[in-house]
C-alpha positions as CSV (number, residue, x, y, z in Angstrom):
1,X,0.0,0.0,0.0
2,X,2.8,2.4,1.0
3,X,4.7,1.5,-2.2
4,X,1.6,2.4,-4.3
5,X,1.2,5.8,-2.5
6,X,4.8,6.6,-3.1
7,X,4.5,5.8,-6.8
8,X,1.4,8.0,-7.1
9,X,3.3,10.8,-5.3
10,X,6.3,10.4,-7.5
11,X,4.2,10.5,-10.7
12,X,2.5,13.7,-9.5
13,X,5.8,15.4,-8.7
14,X,7.2,14.6,-12.1
15,X,4.0,15.9,-13.8
16,X,4.2,19.2,-11.9
17,X,7.9,19.6,-12.7
18,X,7.2,19.0,-16.4
19,X,4.3,21.5,-16.3
20,X,6.6,24.2,-14.9
21,X,9.4,23.6,-17.4
22,X,9.3,25.5,-20.7
23,X,8.5,23.3,-23.6
24,X,11.2,22.7,-26.2
25,X,9.0,24.4,-28.8
26,X,8.7,27.5,-26.7
27,X,12.4,27.7,-26.1
28,X,13.0,28.0,-29.8
29,X,11.2,31.3,-29.9
30,X,13.1,33.1,-27.0
31,X,14.5,36.3,-28.4
32,X,18.2,37.0,-28.1
33,X,20.4,39.9,-29.2
34,X,23.3,39.4,-31.7
35,X,25.5,42.4,-32.7
36,X,25.5,42.7,-36.5
37,X,27.6,46.0,-36.6
38,X,29.0,48.4,-34.1
39,X,31.1,51.6,-34.0
40,X,28.2,53.8,-35.1
41,X,27.9,57.4,-33.9
42,X,24.4,57.5,-32.4
43,X,22.6,55.9,-35.4
44,X,19.1,57.1,-36.2
45,X,17.8,55.2,-39.2
46,X,18.5,52.4,-41.6
47,X,17.3,51.5,-45.1
48,X,18.3,48.2,-46.7
49,X,19.8,48.3,-50.2
50,X,19.8,44.5,-50.1
51,X,19.8,41.8,-47.3
52,X,23.5,42.5,-46.5
53,X,23.9,46.2,-47.5
54,X,22.2,49.2,-46.0
55,X,22.3,52.9,-45.6
56,X,22.6,54.1,-42.0
57,X,22.2,57.7,-40.9
58,X,24.3,58.7,-37.9
59,X,22.6,61.4,-35.8
60,X,26.1,62.6,-34.7
61,X,28.0,61.8,-37.8
62,X,27.5,60.8,-41.4
63,X,25.3,58.9,-43.9
64,X,27.0,55.5,-44.2
65,X,26.8,52.6,-46.6
66,X,27.5,49.5,-44.6
67,X,28.2,45.9,-45.5
68,X,26.8,43.5,-42.8
69,X,29.0,40.6,-44.0
70,X,32.4,42.3,-44.1
71,X,31.4,45.0,-41.5
72,X,32.8,47.7,-43.8
73,X,31.5,51.3,-43.5
74,X,31.8,53.9,-46.2
75,X,30.9,57.5,-45.8
76,X,28.4,58.7,-48.5
77,X,29.8,61.8,-50.2
78,X,27.7,64.7,-51.3
79,X,25.5,65.2,-48.3
80,X,23.9,68.7,-48.3
81,X,26.3,71.3,-47.0
82,X,23.8,73.0,-44.7
83,X,23.8,70.1,-42.2
84,X,24.2,71.5,-38.8
85,X,26.8,70.6,-36.2
86,X,26.4,67.3,-34.4
87,X,24.3,66.8,-31.3
88,X,25.6,68.3,-28.0
89,X,28.2,70.4,-29.7
90,X,26.4,73.6,-28.7
91,X,24.0,72.4,-26.0
92,X,23.9,69.1,-24.1
93,X,20.2,68.6,-25.0
94,X,20.8,69.4,-28.7
95,X,18.5,67.1,-30.7
96,X,20.0,68.1,-34.1
97,X,21.6,65.8,-36.7
98,X,20.8,63.4,-39.5
99,X,17.4,61.8,-39.1
100,X,15.6,59.5,-41.5
101,X,17.1,57.9,-44.6
102,X,14.4,56.4,-46.9
103,X,14.6,54.6,-50.3
104,X,12.1,55.5,-53.0
105,X,9.6,52.7,-53.7
106,X,11.1,52.4,-57.2
107,X,14.7,52.9,-56.0
108,X,16.2,50.1,-58.2
109,X,15.1,52.1,-61.3
110,X,15.3,55.7,-60.2
111,X,18.0,55.7,-57.5
112,X,16.2,58.3,-55.4
113,X,16.8,58.4,-51.6
114,X,15.1,60.8,-49.2
115,X,16.8,62.4,-46.2
116,X,15.5,64.4,-43.2
117,X,18.1,66.3,-41.2
118,X,18.8,69.5,-39.3
119,X,19.7,72.4,-41.6
120,X,21.4,75.6,-40.4
121,X,21.2,79.1,-41.7
122,X,23.8,81.6,-40.5
123,X,22.4,84.0,-37.9
124,X,18.9,82.4,-37.8
125,X,19.4,79.0,-36.3
126,X,18.2,75.6,-37.5
127,X,15.2,73.7,-38.7
128,X,14.1,70.4,-40.1
129,X,14.7,70.0,-43.8
130,X,13.8,67.2,-46.2
131,X,15.6,66.6,-49.5
132,X,15.9,63.8,-52.1
133,X,19.0,63.0,-54.1
134,X,20.2,60.3,-56.5
135,X,22.4,57.7,-54.9
136,X,25.2,56.1,-56.9
137,X,27.9,53.9,-55.3
138,X,28.9,56.1,-52.4
139,X,27.8,59.5,-53.6
140,X,24.7,61.8,-53.7
141,X,23.9,64.0,-56.6
142,X,20.9,65.9,-58.2
143,X,19.7,67.2,-54.8
144,X,16.1,68.5,-54.7
145,X,14.6,70.3,-51.7
146,X,11.1,69.0,-50.7
147,X,10.3,70.7,-47.4
148,X,11.9,73.3,-45.2
149,X,10.1,73.6,-41.9
150,X,10.7,77.4,-41.4
151,X,11.2,79.4,-39.4
152,X,14.8,78.7,-38.5
153,X,15.1,79.2,-34.7
154,X,17.7,79.0,-31.9
155,X,15.9,76.1,-30.3
156,X,17.6,72.7,-30.6
157,X,14.7,70.5,-29.7
158,X,11.9,68.4,-31.2
159,X,12.7,68.4,-34.9
160,X,10.6,65.3,-35.8
161,X,12.3,64.0,-38.9
162,X,10.3,60.7,-39.4
163,X,9.3,59.6,-42.9
164,X,7.5,56.8,-44.7
165,X,5.9,56.1,-48.0
166,X,2.2,55.1,-47.8
167,X,0.5,52.5,-49.9
168,X,-0.8,55.5,-51.9
169,X,2.9,56.2,-52.9
170,X,2.8,59.5,-51.1
171,X,5.6,60.7,-48.8
172,X,4.6,61.3,-45.2
173,X,6.9,63.5,-43.1
174,X,6.8,64.4,-39.4
175,X,7.8,67.9,-38.2
176,X,8.2,68.7,-34.5
177,X,7.0,71.9,-32.8
178,X,10.5,72.8,-31.7
179,X,9.8,74.2,-28.3
180,X,11.1,72.9,-25.0
181,X,8.9,75.0,-22.6
182,X,5.1,75.4,-23.3
183,X,5.3,78.9,-21.7
184,X,7.2,80.0,-24.9
185,X,4.1,79.2,-27.1
186,X,2.7,82.1,-29.0
187,X,-1.0,83.1,-28.6
188,X,-2.1,80.4,-31.0
189,X,0.1,77.3,-30.1
190,X,2.5,76.4,-32.8
191,X,1.1,72.9,-33.4
192,X,-2.4,74.3,-33.6
193,X,-1.6,77.1,-36.1
194,X,-2.1,76.0,-39.7
195,X,-0.1,78.9,-40.9
196,X,3.0,77.6,-39.1
197,X,5.0,74.7,-40.6
198,X,6.0,73.2,-37.2
199,X,4.1,70.6,-35.2
200,X,2.5,68.9,-38.2
201,X,2.5,65.7,-40.3
202,X,2.8,66.3,-44.1
203,X,1.7,64.4,-47.1
204,X,3.4,65.2,-50.4
205,X,4.2,63.7,-53.7
206,X,7.7,62.2,-54.1
207,X,8.8,65.3,-56.1
208,X,7.6,67.7,-53.4
209,X,4.3,68.7,-55.1
210,X,1.1,68.7,-53.1
211,X,-1.5,65.9,-53.7
212,X,-4.9,67.3,-54.8
213,X,-6.8,65.1,-52.3
214,X,-5.0,66.4,-49.2
215,X,-7.3,67.7,-46.5
216,X,-8.3,71.3,-46.7
217,X,-7.2,73.4,-43.7
218,X,-8.2,76.7,-45.2
219,X,-6.8,79.3,-47.7
220,X,-4.0,80.4,-45.4
221,X,-2.8,77.0,-44.3
222,X,0.7,75.8,-45.2
223,X,0.5,73.5,-48.3
224,X,0.9,69.8,-47.6
225,X,-0.4,69.6,-44.0
226,X,-2.1,66.3,-43.4
227,X,-2.6,66.4,-39.6
228,X,-1.7,68.8,-36.8
229,X,-1.4,69.0,-33.0
230,X,2.0,67.2,-33.1
231,X,4.7,67.7,-30.4
232,X,7.6,65.6,-31.6
233,X,6.9,62.5,-33.7
234,X,10.0,60.6,-34.7
235,X,8.6,57.3,-35.8
236,X,6.1,56.6,-38.5
237,X,5.3,53.3,-40.3
238,X,2.8,51.5,-42.5
239,X,0.8,48.5,-41.2
240,X,1.3,46.0,-44.1
241,X,-2.0,44.2,-43.5
242,X,-4.2,47.3,-43.7
243,X,-2.1,50.1,-45.2
244,X,-2.9,52.3,-42.2
245,X,-0.1,54.5,-40.9
246,X,0.9,54.4,-37.3
247,X,3.2,56.9,-35.5
248,X,4.8,57.5,-32.1
249,X,4.6,60.7,-30.2
250,X,6.9,62.1,-27.5
251,X,5.2,63.5,-24.4
252,X,6.7,65.7,-21.8
253,X,6.2,64.4,-18.3
254,X,4.7,61.1,-19.3
255,X,2.3,61.5,-22.3
256,X,4.1,59.2,-24.7
257,X,1.7,57.9,-27.3
258,X,1.0,55.6,-30.3
259,X,-1.4,57.0,-32.8
260,X,-3.1,56.1,-36.1
261,X,-2.8,58.7,-38.8
262,X,-6.1,60.1,-40.1
263,X,-6.5,62.8,-42.8
264,X,-7.3,66.2,-41.2
265,X,-6.9,64.9,-37.6
266,X,-5.8,67.1,-34.7
267,X,-3.8,65.2,-32.1
268,X,-4.2,67.9,-29.6
269,X,-0.8,69.2,-28.5
270,X,-0.5,71.3,-26.3
271,X,-4.2,71.6,-25.5
272,X,-4.6,68.0,-24.6
273,X,-2.1,65.4,-23.5
274,X,-2.1,62.1,-21.6
275,X,0.8,63.4,-19.5
276,X,1.6,66.8,-17.9
277,X,3.1,69.9,-19.3
278,X,6.6,71.1,-18.4
279,X,5.4,74.6,-17.7
280,X,3.1,74.5,-14.7
281,X,2.0,78.1,-15.3
282,X,0.9,77.6,-18.9
283,X,-2.7,77.3,-19.8
284,X,-3.4,76.6,-23.5
285,X,-6.1,78.7,-25.1
286,X,-9.6,77.3,-25.7
287,X,-10.1,76.4,-29.3
288,X,-13.6,76.7,-30.8
289,X,-15.0,74.0,-33.0
290,X,-12.0,71.7,-32.7
291,X,-12.2,67.9,-32.3
292,X,-9.1,66.2,-30.9
293,X,-8.2,62.7,-31.9
294,X,-7.3,60.5,-28.9
295,X,-4.2,58.2,-29.0
296,X,-4.6,54.5,-29.7
297,X,-2.2,53.8,-26.8
298,X,-0.4,55.8,-24.1
299,X,2.1,54.9,-21.4
300,X,1.7,56.0,-17.8
301,X,5.5,56.3,-17.5
302,X,8.0,57.9,-19.7
303,X,9.3,55.8,-22.6
304,X,10.4,58.3,-25.3
305,X,9.1,56.1,-28.2
306,X,10.9,56.4,-31.6
307,X,11.1,54.5,-34.9
308,X,8.5,51.7,-34.9
309,X,7.8,48.9,-37.4
310,X,5.5,46.0,-38.1
311,X,6.9,42.5,-38.1
312,X,6.1,40.1,-41.0
313,X,9.1,37.8,-40.7
314,X,9.2,34.0,-40.2
315,X,11.7,33.5,-37.3
316,X,9.1,34.4,-34.7
317,X,5.7,33.1,-36.0
318,X,3.8,34.2,-32.9
319,X,5.0,37.8,-33.6
320,X,3.4,37.9,-37.1
321,X,1.9,41.3,-37.8
322,X,2.8,42.6,-34.3
323,X,3.9,46.2,-33.8
324,X,7.4,46.9,-32.3
325,X,8.1,50.2,-30.7
326,X,11.6,51.1,-29.2
327,X,12.2,53.6,-26.5
328,X,15.0,56.0,-25.5
329,X,14.2,56.9,-21.9
330,X,13.9,53.4,-20.4
331,X,15.9,51.6,-23.0
332,X,12.9,49.5,-23.9
333,X,11.5,47.4,-26.8
334,X,7.8,46.9,-26.8
335,X,5.7,44.3,-28.7
336,X,2.0,45.1,-29.3
337,X,-0.6,42.7,-30.6
338,X,-3.3,44.5,-32.6
339,X,-6.8,43.8,-33.7
340,X,-8.2,46.3,-36.1
341,X,-7.3,49.6,-34.5
342,X,-7.1,48.3,-30.9
343,X,-4.0,47.3,-29.1
344,X,-5.0,44.0,-27.3
345,X,-1.8,43.2,-25.5
346,X,1.6,44.8,-24.7
347,X,4.9,43.1,-23.8
348,X,8.2,44.7,-22.9
349,X,11.2,42.7,-24.1
350,X,14.8,42.6,-22.8
351,X,13.9,44.2,-19.4
352,X,17.2,42.8,-18.0
353,X,19.3,44.2,-20.8
354,X,18.1,47.8,-21.4
355,X,19.7,50.1,-23.9
356,X,18.6,53.3,-25.7
357,X,17.0,52.3,-29.0
358,X,16.3,54.7,-31.8
359,X,14.9,52.4,-34.5
360,X,13.5,49.0,-35.0
361,X,13.5,47.8,-38.7
362,X,13.0,44.6,-40.7
363,X,15.3,43.5,-43.5
364,X,14.0,42.5,-47.0
365,X,14.2,38.8,-45.9
366,X,12.4,39.4,-42.6
367,X,15.2,39.7,-40.1
368,X,14.4,42.0,-37.2
369,X,17.0,44.7,-36.2
370,X,17.3,47.5,-33.7
371,X,19.7,50.5,-33.7
372,X,21.0,51.6,-30.4
373,X,21.5,55.3,-29.5
374,X,25.0,55.2,-28.1
375,X,28.5,56.7,-28.7
376,X,29.4,53.1,-29.8
377,X,26.1,52.6,-31.5
378,X,25.1,49.1,-32.7
379,X,22.9,47.4,-35.2
380,X,21.6,44.4,-33.3
381,X,19.7,41.5,-34.8
382,X,16.9,39.9,-32.8
383,X,17.1,36.2,-33.2
384,X,15.9,32.9,-31.7
385,X,18.3,31.0,-29.4
């Protein structure tokens, strides 16, 4: 009898231990970091020329062509000469530098690439500028200016600088409102003023002309505005399943958001925010007949979300069509599962190995990469064990 009880107890113990152990199949999908390239100077963006070659923009340095097999880096010549000095040269909190690098949808035929960066003008300051140029080997030529987010100012903050092509083949550009303190807002807040180029998301044709079906903000509005009420959007990406465009938004004291881009939408800054304003003494003016668009998601702590992407690769099947959002402030990488326009679940990855992340991007063959915002910046591939 005792022997029988002992056998039953032993069987139960083995069953419990097996239940608590991760299954072999689950172990295959545990994400790990593998350095693909390092020695980058605060990298901001990456666009793949092929599976093993890419263009990387360094916020504190140059536009590079890199080879992921040989680890070689080549500085691309012919970058616009009005690029401002690197970050922190003038001010520790200086946000200026090279931002997005983006290939034309028909790049293999036309060789156009698109660049967002901080341009300077002597005596006036800096602003966000978007150009396109032909890329041949390691040089840029035939430069064309698409957008200059005037005015040039002495502020070194909140340039925006995110870009993506929509499924409509239009170019979407994010421009920040450029202020650090809300108390410095004019009577009509910058991001709410349709006559001011700052604090907006633009939709233009690849050659810089304005699509006829853009939303109408009135006769005095800046041409090309697609949405307003933006503080400092750096990340913008297309959801492959639906063609919808999603973007991240930097808050102040909390208030970081994920939004879905809608034509003519007003995302509220600085009149509404899910966080708090920096200037306790600032009260935004009441705006008549204005409807604000609520965020799809917001954090209750500061994340500083940046360049997001949707995953369609094969290495992590359970991540299929999930949204990935990196963060600067907490050095985090978030995975979101989405149904329609609703975020159903959120997971923070690598919580035991935090590093400032500027961009998450997928290669042509579906590999998932992150760019770290460090003096010794890295391109890191996310792989299974």
